[in-house]
N, C-alpha and C positions, 0 to 999 in steps of 0.2 A: 247392525247391532245384534240382530238375531243370531247370525253365524258365530259371533264372538261368545254369546251366552251358551250356545250349543257346544262350542269348543271347550269352554271352561267346565261345563257340566261333564263332558266326556273325560276331560283330563282328571277331574276329581274322582270320578267313578273308576277310571283305570288305576289311579294311584291307590285307592281304597282296596280294590280287588287284588292288586298285586301284593300289597303289604300284608293284607289279611291272609291271602293264599300262602305267601312265604312263611308267615308265622305258624300257620297250622300244618303246613308241610313239614316244618322243622319239628313241631310237636309229634306228628305221626312218625317221623324218623326216630325221635328219641324213644317213643313207645316201642317201636319195632326192635330197636337196638336193645332196649331193656328186656324184652322178651327173649331175644337171642342170648343175652347174658344172664338169663334166669333172675331177673329183678323186675320190679314193677314199672320203673320209669316215672315221669311226673304224674302225681296223683293227689297232691295236697290242695292245690288252689282250684276251687270250683269242682263241680261234679265230673268225675273221671279225669281231673286235671285239665279241663277244657279252658280254664281261665289262666293257665300258666303263661301263654304268650303275652297276655295283657300285663301280668305281673312282671314279666321279663322286660317289657317295654317301659314300664314305670321305673323299674330299677335302673335301667340304662339311662333314662333321662336325668336321674338324680345322682349318678355316679360322679365322683370327683374328677375334674378335668386336669389331667397331668400331661406334661410335655418334658422330654429329656433336657437336661442342662445343656445350654449352648445351641439348642435347636432353633431353626428359623421358624418362629411360632406361626407366622401367617401362612407359610407354605405347608407347615405341618398340619394345620387345620384345613387348608384348602385341598390337600391330597385326597382324603376320603370323600370329600364332597364331589370332586371330579368323578371318581369311580361310581358313586351312587347316582349322580345326575345322568351320566352316560348310560348306565344300566336301565334307568327308568325311561330316558328319552328314546331308547331303541323301540319301545312298545308304541310309539306314536304312529308308526306306519304298519303295524301288524293288525290285519283284520280279525275281528272277533266273531263276526257273523255277517248276515246279509243286510238288507234294508228293512227298517222297522218304522212304525208310525206311533208316536207318543203325543197325546194331547193335540192331535191334529197336525203335528210337525213330523215330516218324513225325513229320516236321516240314515246314513250308512253307519254300521257298527265298526268304524275305523276313524281314528282321530284325523289323519291326513293321508289321503290316497294319492301319493305323489308318483310321477312316472319313473322315478329312479329309486324306488323303495328299497331294493336289495343293496344298491350302492350306499344309500343312506344308512342302512342297517350295519353294513360292514364298516363304514367310516366311523359311526358313533361308537360302536363297540371297540374299535381299535383305539379310540381316544382314552379309554380307561387305563391303557398302559401308562399314560402320563401320571395318573394318580398313584400307581404302584411305584414308579421311579421317583417321583417327588417325595413320597412318604419315606423311602429309604434314604434319599439324599438329605432331606431336611432334618433328619434325626441327629445329624452330627455324630454318626457312629459308623465306623467302617463295616462292621458286621451287618448292620441294618441296610447299608448301601449294597453290600454283596447279596443279601437276601432279596432286595428289590430288583437287582440286575438279574438274578436267577429266575425270579417269578416273571419278570417282563420278558425274558428270553423264551420261557415256556409259552407264554401267551402268544407272542409274535410267531413262534415256530408253528404252533397249531393253527394259527389264523391262516397261514399259507395253505395248509391242507384243507381247512374249512372252506376257504374261498375257491380252491380248485374243484372241490366236490360239488359246488353249485353250478359249474359250467354246464353240466349235463342238463340241469333244470332249465337254465337260460336257453339252451339250444332247443329243448322241447317246447318251451313256452314262446320264445321269440319276443319277450318283453321283460323289463326290469320292475314292472308294477306288481306288487304282491297280490292284488286282487285278480290280476290276469293269471298269475301262477296258480291260484286256487281254482279259478274257472276252468283252466286247461286240464284239471284233474277230475272233472266230473265223470268222465268215462272210466278211466283207469288211473289209479294213484301212481305217481312217479316212483314210489318205493319199489314197485314191481318192474318198472322199466329200467331203473337205475339202482339195483340193490347194492352194488359195490360203493357207489357214491353215497348212498344213505348210511352204510356202515362207517365209512370214513367221516362223514359229517357228524354222526352220533358220537364217535370216539373223540373227535376234535372238540365237539361242543362240551362234553364232560371235562376234557382237559382244560378248556377255557375257564371253567368255574373252579378249578383247583380242588375238585372233590376226588375222593378215593376212586381209582388207584393213582390219580395224578396229583396227590396232595403233598408232594415233596416241597413245594413252595411254602406250605403252611408251617413246615419245620416242627411238627409236633414232637417227634422223637428227640430233636435237639433241645427243645424247650424243656421237655421232661427230664433230660439228662443234665440240665443246667448249663 
């Protein structure tokens, strides 16, 4: 029973840290973009706009739930859930730190230290493609479907480069366990041993998130043009 309680506590902490970090990273980005564009950025809610992420979360929770006419409502609601769950589940095997002792209980700062951590990570993140495709298909709109196909094609194509860039890390480590990968870098970081692999991995990782300059799938220009 003790291991179950520890796992639940770890899961809650990981979710809290991830969602909070995401919210305030977005706030930082909005602030920086505001400065670049010679404007203030969010500064109304709380001191220096620090409560803006909380306000955005409350607004999002109370927004009207809309779905296109003729859409498959169940799949339409399931699609974003798949993408979010896959993104969060990926952090189950990512080590945050070493071993700590809290209230007499010793535990590792990782939710699940599995022997196939890298394969699990690649597999779970690949499943998020289903969320993208199902969102486009369930909308009952050919343009949404084409957008989903375009976004899924981008994710899949860069996943190939991302996976291949990890081969050098696996050869140097000799293990698929992420804690072993970290331990193998105590002397020299792999970024210095595999600089090309790191550059490919970084580019592919940004492309996976559909952020600039890989934000074609977001179709911001097309939406602005109507």
